N, C-alpha and C positions, 0 to 999 in steps of 0.2 A: 504493500500500500504506500509506504514512504517513497519508494522508487517511482510509483505512478504520480504521486503528488509533485515530486521534484521534476519529473518530465514535463508535466503540464505547466509548471511554473516557468521552466526554461523556455518552452516553446511559445509561451505567451509574451515573452519579452519582445519589444520592438527592436528592429535593426538599429535604430538610432539612439537607444538609451544604453542599456547594459547588456553585453553579450556574454553568453556562457563560454568558458574556455573549451578548447578542443577536448580536453580530458573530461570536463563536465558534460559536454555534449554527448560523448560516447557513453558515459556512465548513465545518463538520464534519458537518453533517446532524444536529446535536443536536435534542432534542425541543423542542416548544413550551413544555413545562413548565419546562425549563431557562431559557429566555429569560424566562418569566414570573417565575421565582424571582429572576433577576438584577435584574429591574425592582424587585422587592420589596426586595432588598438595597440597591439604589441609593437608593430612597426612604427606607429606614431610616437609611442613612448620612447622608443629607441632613438628617434630623431631628437627628442628632448626639447622642442620649442615650436612656437607658431607665432606669426605676426599677421595681424588683421588690419586692413584699411576699412574703416567703417564710414558709410555715407548717410546713415539715418541719424536720428538724434543721439547725442552722446550718452544720455542716460540709458538708452536701450542697448547701445553697443557695449557699454561697461557691464551691464547686467548679463548680457549674453556671454561675454568673455569670462567673467568670474564664474559663471555656472559651468562653462566648458572646462575650466581648470578644476573645478570641484568634482566634476564627473570623471575626468580622465587623468588628472594629475599632471597635465602637460603645461609648463609655464608658457603663458600667452600674453603678448604685448599687443596694444592697438593704438591707432592714431585716427582721429576723426578728420576726414577731408571730404569736401563736396565731390560729387561724382566727376565733374569736369576736371577738378584738380587731380583726382586719382588717374583719370585717363591721360592727362598731360604728363604726369609723373612717370607712369609705366611706359608711356611712349618714348620718353627720353632715356629710360633705362635699357631699352632695346634688348629684351629677353633676359635681363638679369635683374628681376624686380627686387626691391627692398622689402617687400611683404609677400606673403604666401597666398592670402585670400582677400576677397572683396565682400563686404557685407552691407546690404541695404543701399538705398538710393535707386532712382528710376533707371529703367533699362536702356534708354537711348544711348548714354555713354557706354554701357555694357555692349550694345550692338556695334558701336564704333570700334570698341576694343576687339570684338569678335572678328569684324571685317579686317582689322589690321593684324590679326593673328597673334594677339597678346593674351588670349585666354586659353586655358588647357581644357579640352573637352573631357568630361567624366560621366560615366553611366551610373548615376546615383541610384541606389536601391530605393531610397525613400521617396524618389520622384513618383512612385506608384500612388502616393497619397495626394498628389496634386489634383485639384478638382477639374482641371481642363488642360489639354495639351497647349493651350494658348499661353500658359504660364511657365514655359520653358523654351530654351533655344532648341531647334530641331536636332542639332548635333551635340547637345549637352554642354555647351559652353557656359551657360548660366541657367539658374533655376529661380523661379519666383517664390517669394515667401509671403508677400502681402500685396494688396492693391489699394490705391487711393484716388479719389475723384478730383479733377481739376475744376476750380471755380473761383468765386469771389468771396472775400471776407470784408464786411463793411462795419464801420462805426456808426451805429444807429443814432446815437446822441448827436454826433457831429452832422450827420445828414439832416436831422431834424432842425438843428440850429441854423444850418445853411439853407433850409427850406428846399432840400433836394430829395428826390426819390432814389432808391437803390437801383443800380443797373440790373437789368434782367437778361441782357444778351451781350455777346462780345461786341457787337456794333454799338451798343449803348455806351461803352467805355470811351468812344470817340466824341461824345457830346462836349461842347465847349465849356459847359458849367463844371466839368470835372477837372479843369486845368489845374495842374499842380497837386491833385488830390490822390493820385494813383502811385502805387509801388508794385513792381514785379522784379524778378531776379535777373542776374547777369548771365547770359549763356556761355560766357568764357569760364565761369566758375560753377554754375549750377545746372544740373541735369533737368531741374524743373523748367527752367527757361527754354531748354532745347525741346522739351515736350510741348511747350506753348507754341514755339515756332513750327514744329512739325504738325501740330494740331491745326493751326491756321492755314498752313499750306494744303493739308488734306481736306479742309473744309472749304477753302476759297480758291485754291489754285495758287501756284507759286508767285506770279507777278502781282496778283491782287493781294496776297498776303504781305508782300513787301511794301506795297502802298499802304496797307492797313497799319503796319508797324511804324511807318513814317508819320502817319496821322496820330497814332496812339502816343508816340513819343512826346507830342506837344502837351499831353496831360500827365506824363510820368514825372514824378518828383525825383525818384531814385531807382536805380537797378541794384538790388542788394547782392551781396556775395553769395549767400546761401538761399536755397529755395524756400526755406521756412522763414527767412528774414521778414518778408512783408507781413506775415501773420503776427509777428511779434510787435509790429509798429501800429497795428490797427487799434487794439484795446486802449493804449495810452493816448491815442489821438495824434501820433506822429504822422500817420497817413489815414485817410478816410476810407480808401478802397485798396485792399491788397489782393493780388492775383497769385494763387498758389493752390496747394492741396488742402482740401477742406478738413482733413483730420488734424492738420496743424492749427486750424481755427478752433476745432473742438478742444484741443489741449489748452488753448488760451482761455476759452470759456470756462473750462473746469478749473483753471487757475484763479478765477474770480472776475474775469472780464466779461460780464454778462451783457455788456453793451454791444457785443459783436453779433452780427447776423451773418448767416451762411447762405450763399446763392449758388444754385446749380444753373448754369446758363441755359435759357429756354431754347436757344437755337442749336443746342448740342454741345458736347464737350468730350474729353477723352479721360482716360485713367492711366496712372502709372502702374507698372509692375515693379515692386521693390524686389531686388534680386540678390543672389550670392554666386560667387564664381571663384575659380582657381586661376592664379596668374601663371602663364607659361614660363617655365624656368624656375618655379617656386623651389626654394631651398629645402623645404620640408614637405615633400609631396604626399607622404602618407598622412601626416597630421592635417594637411589641407583637405584631403579626401574625407577624413574623419569629421572635419569641420562642416563640410557640405552635408553629410548625413545628419549631423547634429542640427544644422540650420533648417533642415527639412523635417524637423520633429517637433512635437508639442513641447518638449523640454526646453526648446529655444523660443519658438514663436509665442507661446503662452506667456512669456515674460514681458511681451510688448505692452500689454495693458497696464501692468504695474510699473512701467517705466515711462509713462506719458506718451505712448505711441498707440493711436487708436485706429489703425488701418484695418480694412477688411482682410482677413487671413485667407489664403488660397489652398490650405491643406485640409482635407476632409476629416482628419482626426484631431484637428485643433479646435479650440474653444473661441468662438467669435466674441470679442469684447462688446459688451452691451452698449458701451459708449459710441461704437461705430454705427449703431443702428437707431439709437434713441432720438437722433436729431432729424430723422425722416429724409435722409439724403437719397435722391433717386439715382441709383447706380445703373438704371436702364436707359437713361437719357444720354448715352455715350455713342460716339461714332464707331464704326468698325475700323479700328486703328490699324494702319498698314505698317507692321513692324519691319518688314523687309525693305520698304522704302526708307524707313528711318535708319536701318542698318547701313544701307548703301549711300545715303545722301546727307545724313545729319551734319557732317563736317562742312560740306558745301553750303548747306542751308544757313549755318551759323555765319560763314563768310559773307553770304549774301545779305544776311540781317545787318551785319556791321557796315557793309557798303551802303545799305539803305539809311543807316544811322550817321552817315558822314557829317550831316549838318547838326547833329545833336551835341549838346554840351558834354565834354568828357568828364566833368565833375559829377555827372549823374551816375556814372558807372563805378560802383563801390567794389573794390577788389581787396580790401583789408578789413 
């Protein structure tokens, strides 16, 4: 009876949490996957280290790293960088990356890195828990862990004081009464801004999108370094309208800024897929693979809601944070985003954006 209980316990363990050793697997009847996972753990421990570049909020990165160390005893360092900063850094390192894995942040820079051959494909076992094939690269270069909807965060008190209505559509942002009231992020440093560019191109066409950004620039007070930057400015009144991911607005509301309203654009919008990936040439390849399995497990993604990150999770065995749903955000009002176009053309589209911005004040583009 004891042997039957032990066998059931070992077989019930998920691939991404605790694996039975080969000896235990043989003794208890545990699955071959358990033994394979223990081999991966042993190899990762032998490497003795892991370095993570994180592009989601630092509180979540820190929690994920600490839990990984606790589970596997592997010393792990991390640095918080925006997605575009990570892409630039690993591009310059030319196959000798100073980190092993990438965690969090929208996938447009991940797709650029994939196209440039900077990510290492890996057939992750825990990818079986993704709710759709849309949340992974076809070749396994990156895997999604969450998604978040793009929209507007507005300071309702300031709008009332100025006798203005909240914008309802992307074109509403061009209204002259919003001059100097809008912030969005800088595509040189923030993947969020790259998603905005790709979204407008896919909704309007390339040339019309560039004309749109030229017109929008007249109303923009600042392009922030990070994608979450605008959300942090809305509540205190440093800007009236912030363009970014609405889960960042939820975080600010839950921090006490109840003057923030959330707007899903009525003319359609897109969503990010927050991802994780291995850098090609990683110094600790086994630990990097172990990280991917961990990142695709409830043991990692369920930490998000306790770390101020309220995205919708894309793993079937994870627990959706109630904060992601209680604000009534319409996740169905999204375009069919063309990830392949983003992979092939994001770098060019950013160049085109800055050409369109040639008449803009350079002081608007915050890079520090």
